[in-house]
N, C-alpha and C positions, 0 to 999 in steps of 0.2 A: 689083329687090329693094330698092334704096335708097328708092324712092318708097313702097313698102309700109311700110317701117320708119318713114320720116318721117311718113307718113299716120297710122299708129297712134300715134306719139308725139304728134302734134298733137291727135289725137282724145282721148287720155288727158289732155293738158294742158287741153283745154277742159272735160272732165269735172271735173277737179280745181278749176279756176277757178270753174265753175258751182256745185260743192258748197260752196265757201267763201262765195259770195254767198248761197246758200240758208241756210247756218248763220247768217250775219249777219242775214238776214231773220227767222229764227226768234227770234233774240235781240231784235230790234226788236218783234216781236209780244208777247213776254213783258214788255217794258218798257212797252208801250202806245203804240207809234208810231201816228200818225194814218193812217187808210186813205183811199183815194180815195173821194170822196163819190159813192156809187152806191146807188140805191134798189131796183133790181130784185133779186129773191130769188135771186141767183146769185153765187157767189164765184169770182172769177177766180184762177187759179193765179199765184203770183209768177213774173215773167218771167225772173228771173236777170239775165244780162247784158243791158244795154240797147243799142240800135243805135248809140249814140254811143261805145261802147267799141271800142277798136282790135282786140279779139279777137272781135268779134261775128260776123265772117264764118266763123270756125272753128265757132262754135255753129251757124250756118246749115248749114254743111257736115255737121256731126254729125247734125242733124235730117234732112237729105236721105238720109244713109246709113241711119239708123234706119228711115225710111219705106221705103227700098228693101228692107230685110230683113223687113218685115212682109208676110206672104202672105195672112193672113185679112183679107178685105175689110171686115168689121165693125170689126176692131181698127184697120185703116188709117183708117177713117172717124173712129174715136175719137181717133186720133193727129192727124188734120187738125183736129179740134175743139180739142184741147189746144194745138196750135200757133197756131191762130187766136186763142184766148183769150189766150195769152201775147203775141202780137204786138199785139193791141188794147190790152192793159194796158201794154205797152212804149210804144206810141204815146202813151198818156195821160201816162206818166212823162216822155217826151221833150217833149211839149207843155207840161208843167208847168215845164220848163226853158226855155220860149219858143223851142224849135226846131221851129216849126210845119211847115216843109217836110219835115223828117225824120219827124215824127209822121204827116204825110199819107202819105208813102211807106210807112211801116210799117203804117199802117191799111189801105192798099190791099193789101199782102201778106196781112194777116190776113183780110180779106174774100175774097181770092182762095182762101185755104185753106178757107173756108166753101163756096165754089163747088165746090172739089175734093171736099169732103165730100159735097155733094149729088150730084155726078156719080158718086162712088164708090157711094153707096147706091142710085142709079138702076141702076147696073150689077149690083149684088147682086139687086135686085128683078127686073130683066129677064132675068137668067140663071137665075131660078128658085130662087135662094137665099133663106134666111131673114134678113130685116133685123132688126137689133138695135133694138127700139123704145126702149130706154133711151138709146141714142145720139141718136135723133131727139128725144126729150123734152129731153135736155140741150142739144141744138142749138137748140131753140125758146127755152129759157131764156137761152142764150148770146146768141142773136140780139137779144133784148130788152136785155140788158146792153150788147152792142156798140153798138146804136143809141143807147143812153143816153150811152155814152162818146163816140161820134162827135158827138152833139149838143153835148156839153160842149166838145169840141175845136173844133167849128165856131164856137162862141161866142167862142173865143179868136182866131180867124183873121179875115182881112179879104180883100175882093176875090175874086180868082181862087181862093185857097185855100178860102174859104167855099163857093164853087161846087163845088169838087172834093170837099169833105167831104159836100156834099149828094148828089153822085153815088155816093159810097160808101154812104151811107145808103139810097139807092135800090137799090143792089146787094144790100144786106143784107135789105131788104124782099123783093126778088125771091127770094133764096135761101130765106128763111123760107117764102114762099108755095110754092115748089117742094117744100120739105120736107113741107108740109101735103098737097100733092097726092100725093106718094110714099106718105105715111102712109095716105091714103085708098085708094090703089090696092092697097097691101099688105093692108089690112084687108078690102077687098072681095074680093081674091083668096083670102084665108084663109077668108072666109065661104063662097065657092063650093066650097071643098074640104071 
């Protein structure tokens, strides 16, 4: 019983801390704070707490709990996309603080969420469900944005870190290609019906 109470207390603490960060970000937008230099036509959501924050693990726990509570596969795919977007943007913000190793780790997590999104949508298609094409279209746009951010972070890195960013970009390209294949399969299946 104590664990449940402590868990819910920590969960609400993270929610409160995250809402304070979002309020601060909204104020920065009104003032005209500079945004990350990104050219793709896709706006990433503000990540809230960054991975270098000591409470970041609580945010990660909260995200896992929320994912576990989502039963609709299309909504779960949308949540994976949101998490990937926030993690890639967090990686950029951490890289801007010259913490390239943490940025690399965070970027890997973000692209892993894109892989989970693809796997989730594949399960929807192969189980005979209806895929949400809006999520697929957003994922294609997000992929272009992610690759742009990854290229920028790769430019800040050296040696082995540069190679690891190149691997993440390759994963991103594969995920985007898999999304295209799923989209084609879903469209051809719908045409047959």
